[in-house]
C-alpha positions in Angstrom: -41.6 -24.4 132.1 -40.2 -20.5 133.0 -40.9 -20.4 137.2 -42.0 -17.7 138.6 -38.9 -16.7 140.2 -37.1 -16.4 136.6 -39.7 -13.1 135.9 -40.4 -9.6 136.3 -43.7 -9.8 138.8 -46.8 -10.0 137.2 -44.4 -1.7 135.8 -47.3 13.4 129.3 -47.3 12.6 125.9 -43.6 13.1 123.9 -44.0 16.1 121.2 -44.9 15.0 118.3 -42.7 15.1 115.0 -43.9 18.1 112.8 -43.3 15.6 109.7 -43.8 12.3 110.3 -43.0 9.5 107.6 -45.3 6.5 107.3 -45.5 4.1 110.3 -44.1 0.3 110.4 -41.2 -1.9 111.4 -38.5 -1.2 108.9 -36.1 -3.2 110.3 -32.4 -2.9 110.1 -30.7 -4.3 106.6 -27.8 -5.6 108.3 -27.7 -8.6 110.7 -26.5 -6.6 113.6 -28.7 -3.3 115.7 -27.2 0.0 115.8 -26.9 -0.3 119.5 -27.1 3.9 119.6 -30.5 4.2 116.7 -31.3 7.4 117.8 -34.7 8.3 119.3 -37.2 5.1 118.6 -41.0 6.8 117.3 -43.7 4.8 118.5 -47.2 4.6 116.5 -50.6 3.7 116.7 -51.6 0.5 115.2 -55.1 2.3 113.5 -52.6 5.6 112.2 -54.5 8.1 112.9 -52.3 9.4 116.0 -49.1 11.8 116.1 -45.7 9.2 116.4 -44.9 10.0 120.0 -41.5 8.9 121.4 -40.5 6.4 124.6 -41.5 8.8 127.0 -45.1 10.0 125.4 -45.9 5.6 124.7 -45.3 5.1 128.4 -47.2 8.0 129.9 -50.1 6.8 128.1 -52.9 3.4 127.4 -54.7 3.6 124.6 -53.8 5.9 121.5 -56.1 8.4 120.9 -57.4 7.2 118.3 -58.3 4.0 120.1 -55.6 2.2 118.6 -52.3 0.4 120.2 -48.8 1.6 120.1 -46.2 -0.3 118.8 -42.3 1.1 117.6 -42.6 2.0 114.4 -38.8 -0.1 113.5 -38.0 -3.0 115.4 -34.2 -3.9 116.2 -33.0 -7.1 114.0 -31.0 -8.8 116.3 -28.2 -11.2 114.6 -26.3 -14.4 115.5 -23.3 -12.3 118.0 -26.1 -10.1 119.6 -27.8 -13.4 120.5 -24.6 -15.2 121.3 -23.5 -11.9 123.5 -27.2 -11.7 125.6 -27.5 -15.7 126.2 -25.0 -15.0 128.4 -26.0 -12.8 130.7 -28.7 -12.7 134.1 -32.5 -12.0 133.8 -32.0 -8.7 134.6 -29.5 -7.8 132.8 -31.3 -9.5 129.5 -33.5 -6.9 130.7 -31.7 -3.9 130.5 -29.9 -4.8 127.2 -33.3 -5.5 125.3 -35.0 -2.5 126.6 -31.7 -0.2 125.4 -33.5 -1.0 122.4 -36.2 0.1 122.7 -36.2 3.4 125.1 -35.0 6.7 125.6 -34.8 8.4 128.9 -37.4 7.4 131.4 -39.7 9.5 134.1 -41.5 8.2 137.0 -45.2 8.3 137.1 -47.1 9.9 139.5 -50.4 8.4 138.6 -51.4 4.8 137.6 -54.2 3.0 135.7 -55.1 -0.5 136.2 -56.8 -3.0 135.1 -56.1 -6.3 136.9 -57.9 -9.9 135.9 -55.6 -11.0 139.0 -52.0 -11.0 139.2 -50.6 -7.4 137.9 -53.3 -5.4 140.2 -51.3 -7.3 143.0 -47.9 -7.3 141.4 -48.1 -3.0 140.9 -49.8 -2.6 144.1 -46.8 -3.9 145.4 -44.3 -2.5 143.7 -45.7 1.6 144.2 -47.0 1.1 147.4 -46.0 3.7 150.4 -44.9 5.6 146.8 -44.7 9.5 147.7 -44.6 10.1 143.6 -47.3 8.1 142.1 -51.0 7.4 142.9 -52.1 3.6 141.8 -56.0 3.0 140.2 -56.3 -0.7 140.9 -59.8 -1.6 139.0 -60.8 -5.2 139.8 -63.7 -7.3 138.8 -65.6 -8.8 141.7 -66.1 -12.3 141.8 -63.3 -12.7 139.2 -61.1 -13.5 140.4 -59.6 -15.6 143.7 -59.8 -15.1 147.3 -56.6 -14.6 147.8 -55.9 -12.7 145.3 -58.8 -9.7 146.1 -57.2 -9.7 149.5 -54.1 -8.7 148.0 -55.0 -5.8 146.2 -58.1 -5.0 149.1 -55.8 -5.4 152.3 -53.4 -2.6 151.5 -54.1 -0.1 153.2 -51.7 2.3 151.9 -52.4 6.3 151.4 -51.7 5.6 147.4 -53.6 2.9 146.9 -57.1 3.3 145.4 -58.9 0.0 144.7 -62.3 -0.4 143.3 -64.4 -3.6 142.9 -66.3 -3.8 139.5 -69.6 -5.8 138.9 -68.6 -6.9 135.7 -65.7 -9.0 134.2 -62.5 -7.7 133.2 -63.2 -7.5 129.5 -66.0 -4.9 131.1 -63.9 -2.8 132.9 -61.7 -2.3 130.2 -64.2 -0.1 128.9 -63.8 2.9 131.3 -60.3 2.0 131.2 -60.4 3.5 127.6 -62.2 6.3 127.2 -60.3 8.1 130.0 -56.8 7.4 127.5 -59.2 8.5 124.9 -59.5 12.2 126.7 -55.3 12.9 125.8 -55.6 16.5 128.1 -57.0 14.8 130.5 -54.1 12.2 130.5 -51.6 15.3 130.0 -53.0 16.8 132.7 -52.7 14.4 135.4 -49.7 12.1 134.0 -51.2 9.2 134.0 -50.4 6.0 132.5 -51.4 1.8 132.7 -49.4 -0.7 133.8 -51.4 -3.3 132.5 -50.5 -4.2 129.2 -52.3 -2.3 127.0 -49.1 -0.2 127.8 -46.3 -1.0 125.5 -43.7 -1.0 128.6 -45.1 -4.1 129.8 -45.4 -5.5 126.2 -42.2 -4.8 126.0 -40.8 -6.4 129.4 -42.3 -9.3 128.2 -40.4 -9.4 125.3 -37.7 -11.0 127.5 -39.6 -13.9 128.7 -38.6 -15.6 125.1 -35.2 -15.0 125.1 -33.9 -15.8 127.9 -36.7 -19.0 127.7 -35.0 -19.2 124.3 -31.3 -19.2 126.0 -32.7 -21.8 128.4 -33.6 -24.6 126.2 -31.9 -24.1 122.7 -29.1 -27.4 122.8 -26.2 -25.0 121.1 -26.2 -21.5 119.7 -23.2 -22.7 117.4 -25.6 -24.5 114.9 -26.5 -23.1 111.6 -29.3 -22.3 111.3 -29.7 -21.5 115.1 -32.2 -24.1 116.9 -35.5 -23.6 116.7 -37.1 -24.2 120.4 -41.1 -23.6 120.7 -42.5 -21.9 123.5 -46.3 -22.1 124.7 -47.4 -19.5 126.1 -50.8 -19.1 128.4 -52.8 -15.8 128.1 -56.2 -13.9 128.3 -55.2 -10.4 127.0 -52.5 -11.8 124.7 -50.0 -9.2 126.2 -47.4 -12.0 126.0 -48.2 -13.1 123.1 -47.5 -9.8 121.1 -44.5 -10.2 122.9 -43.4 -13.5 121.5 -44.2 -12.3 118.0 -42.7 -9.3 118.2 -39.1 -11.2 119.5 -39.5 -13.8 115.8 -39.7 -10.4 114.5 -36.5 -9.5 116.2 -35.1 -12.2 114.7 -35.3 -15.0 117.4 -35.8 -18.8 115.8 -39.1 -19.4 118.3 -42.6 -21.7 117.8 -45.1 -20.3 119.4 -47.7 -21.9 121.0 -51.2 -19.6 122.3 -52.8 -22.0 125.4 -56.0 -20.7 126.1 -59.0 -21.8 128.3 -62.4 -22.3 127.0 -62.4 -18.8 126.5 -61.2 -19.6 123.2 -61.5 -16.5 121.1 -58.2 -16.3 120.2 -57.7 -20.0 119.3 -60.9 -19.9 117.1 -59.2 -16.9 115.5 -56.1 -18.5 114.8 -58.3 -21.3 113.9 -60.7 -20.0 111.7 -59.7 -16.5 111.5 -63.0 -16.2 113.6 -62.6 -13.5 115.9 -65.8 -13.1 117.1 -66.7 -12.9 120.7 -69.1 -15.9 122.2 -71.9 -15.1 124.0 -70.6 -14.6 127.4 -67.1 -15.0 129.4 -67.4 -18.5 130.7 -65.7 -18.5 134.7 -62.9 -21.0 134.5 -60.6 -22.5 136.9 -57.9 -20.3 134.8 -59.8 -17.2 136.4 -57.1 -14.6 134.9 -57.7 -15.6 131.3 -60.9 -15.7 131.7 -61.1 -13.3 128.7 -63.3 -12.3 125.7 -61.4 -9.0 123.9 -57.8 -10.0 123.8 -57.4 -6.2 122.7 -53.3 -6.8 122.5 -53.9 -9.2 118.9 -54.6 -5.9 118.1 -50.5 -5.3 118.0 -50.3 -9.3 116.5 -52.5 -7.8 113.3 -50.6 -4.9 113.1 -47.6 -6.4 113.6 -48.4 -9.6 111.2 -50.2 -7.2 108.1 -46.3 -5.0 107.2 -48.1 -1.9 110.0 -51.4 -1.7 107.6 -52.7 0.8 109.9 -55.9 1.4 107.2 -56.9 -2.2 107.6 -56.2 -2.4 111.2 -58.4 0.6 111.6 -61.2 -1.2 109.7 -61.2 -4.6 111.4 -60.8 -2.9 115.1 -63.8 -0.8 114.5 -65.5 -3.2 112.7 -65.2 -5.6 115.7 -66.2 -2.7 118.2 -69.5 -2.5 116.3 -70.4 -5.8 115.9 -68.2 -8.0 118.2 -67.5 -10.4 114.9 -65.0 -10.1 111.9 -63.5 -12.9 109.9 -59.9 -12.1 109.1 -58.5 -11.1 105.9 -58.0 -14.6 104.5 -53.9 -13.2 103.6 -53.9 -11.6 107.2 -55.4 -15.2 108.8 -52.7 -17.3 107.1 -50.0 -15.3 108.7 -51.3 -15.7 112.2 -51.6 -19.5 110.6 -47.8 -19.7 110.6 -46.6 -17.6 113.4 -48.8 -19.2 116.6 -50.3 -22.6 116.8 -53.5 -22.6 119.4 -55.5 -25.1 121.8 -58.2 -24.5 123.9 -57.9 -26.5 126.9 -60.7 -27.3 129.5 -61.0 -27.3 133.7 -61.4 -30.9 133.1 -57.4 -30.9 131.5 -56.8 -28.6 133.5 -57.0 -30.2 136.7 -55.8 -33.8 134.6 -52.5 -31.1 134.0 -52.0 -30.2 138.2 -52.2 -33.6 139.1 -49.8 -35.1 136.4 -47.6 -32.2 136.6 -47.4 -33.2 140.4 -47.0 -36.7 140.3 -44.0 -37.1 137.6 -42.0 -33.6 138.5 -43.6 -32.8 142.4 -44.3 -29.9 140.7 -47.6 -27.7 141.5 -48.7 -26.3 138.8 -51.0 -22.8 139.1 -54.0 -23.8 136.8 -53.0 -20.7 134.2 -49.6 -22.7 133.9 -51.6 -26.3 133.3 -53.1 -24.4 130.2 -50.0 -24.1 128.8 -48.7 -27.8 130.3 -51.4 -29.6 129.1 -50.6 -28.9 126.0 -46.7 -30.0 126.0 -48.3 -33.0 127.6 -50.5 -33.9 124.9 -47.6 -33.2 122.1 -45.9 -35.8 124.3 -48.5 -38.4 124.5 -48.7 -38.1 120.9 -45.6 -38.9 120.2 -44.6 -36.0 117.6 -41.1 -35.0 117.4 -40.6 -31.4 118.3 -38.3 -28.8 119.2 -37.2 -27.8 122.6 -40.3 -26.6 124.1 -40.5 -24.0 127.2 -43.9 -23.6 129.2 -44.5 -19.7 130.4 -45.5 -20.5 133.8 -48.1 -17.3 134.9 -48.0 -17.4 138.7 -47.8 -19.4 142.2 -50.1 -22.3 142.4 -50.8 -21.0 145.9 -53.3 -17.4 144.9 -55.0 -20.9 143.4 -56.3 -23.2 146.8 -59.8 -23.5 144.8 -58.2 -25.4 141.3 -55.8 -26.9 143.9 -58.5 -29.0 145.9 -60.3 -30.0 142.8 -57.4 -31.4 141.7 -56.9 -33.6 144.6 -53.6 -31.4 145.7 -52.7 -29.9 149.3 -51.6 -26.7 149.2 -48.3 -25.3 151.7 -50.0 -22.3 151.5 -47.5 -19.4 152.8 -47.8 -17.7 156.1 -48.1 -14.1 154.5 -51.5 -15.7 152.3 -52.9 -17.5 155.6 -52.5 -13.9 157.2 -54.4 -11.9 154.7 -57.6 -13.2 155.8 -57.0 -11.5 159.4 -56.2 -8.2 157.4 -58.4 -4.8 157.6 -60.0 -5.0 153.7 -60.8 -1.3 151.8 -62.0 -1.5 148.1 -64.8 1.4 146.5 -67.2 -0.5 145.0 -68.5 0.0 141.4 -72.1 -1.0 140.8 -73.9 -2.0 137.8 -75.8 1.2 136.9 -72.5 3.5 138.1 -70.9 5.5 135.3 -67.8 3.8 136.5 -65.8 6.3 133.7 -66.9 9.4 135.6 -65.8 7.6 139.0 -62.3 7.3 137.5 -62.3 10.8 136.4 -64.0 12.4 139.9 -60.9 10.1 141.4 -57.7 11.0 139.1 -59.2 14.9 139.7 -59.6 14.4 143.2 -56.2 12.7 144.2 -54.4 16.1 141.8 -55.7 18.3 144.0 -54.7 17.0 146.9 -50.8 16.6 145.0 -51.5 20.8 144.1 -52.2 21.2 148.2 -49.0 19.3 148.9 -46.9 21.2 146.8 -48.5 24.3 147.8 -47.3 23.6 151.5 -44.4 22.7 151.0 -41.6 25.3 152.0 -39.9 27.5 149.5 
């Protein structure tokens, strides 16, 4: 298992080229990637937006055509590079990986973030009190644990703005998507997203898979390189997209996607059924209670050979009808790249208990979704490569699940202290115009920024 301590906490468009070549990953012909390949360009999965550089992808969310940004070409890493990277610390590995995709970076001024649980608090922690950034967080009221909400609503810093949405994670993504579709508005206010809508979040998650591989592979001197199975618990499929990209870059991993009872990804992998259920089902793994896993669009694009026309038609149909049957060839490639399992609340509870009994390791319910898949394989006594389960969060944030598993939790003092702190949260109620509320908030913050700059001494 890759514990939480081993990962980073759950970080104006560039000038488009006058003549854009056809989009799509075009890997380097050689086994190793040129360390100075020039500018990395990013294209929309739907093919109707100009390509942009990393700065443009960083300062954005959805592309203007409704798609998501992906690198135009993927570095291909040979055995020599993997050997070099295997000796690096996690921070150094992230730096090496990011250097393949990033040009000069800018520090954003305004952040816009929708969260189903942990991303919001991590983002707030990283920027609270900063003088050059404001962060806006939308949290789904009643769909996070009490502790997760308190981690966000008890931060009273001037640059932190939390909205409590009377809706689920899928519903709160809609106004964010609408705001980012207004390119002029995004550019005017220097907006970016900090969840996995933004390419930079997926980029950093690619490192999880390389790090997991290096921890689990028995030897890099074997020919061919040994495979490692990575079990990815997911809701919006950002880390799964990162794993698919790592595969395409040459990392020999097998991916298992593990979901809770909200099983759209599982149904898509098994039967090509990319369709919504009647409603989001509340589960113990609440951050994964998502029906619209938007990063599947990135995966479809990657596996289709970057066929933007197919992906645009597919996703526009899904947005209209909420139901799509994947083309047979695309479904076949998805099933080849990924296997899947759906895990019930009962299995989550049993897994948390078993993991504690066998290892004295207390997993959070989201991690338990992945570990449940591992136990199923162990109990079947089927041969498999070394396996790693990604662990998204600390169990301390989910006392309800811990109690349901009849385990005890030594709650950290800083978590207990949240109960006694003042909270601040602006409601977004059913019937309110959430998009207009976001736009008004962003406009107000920009005016405040302008006032501060005007008052600076010459």
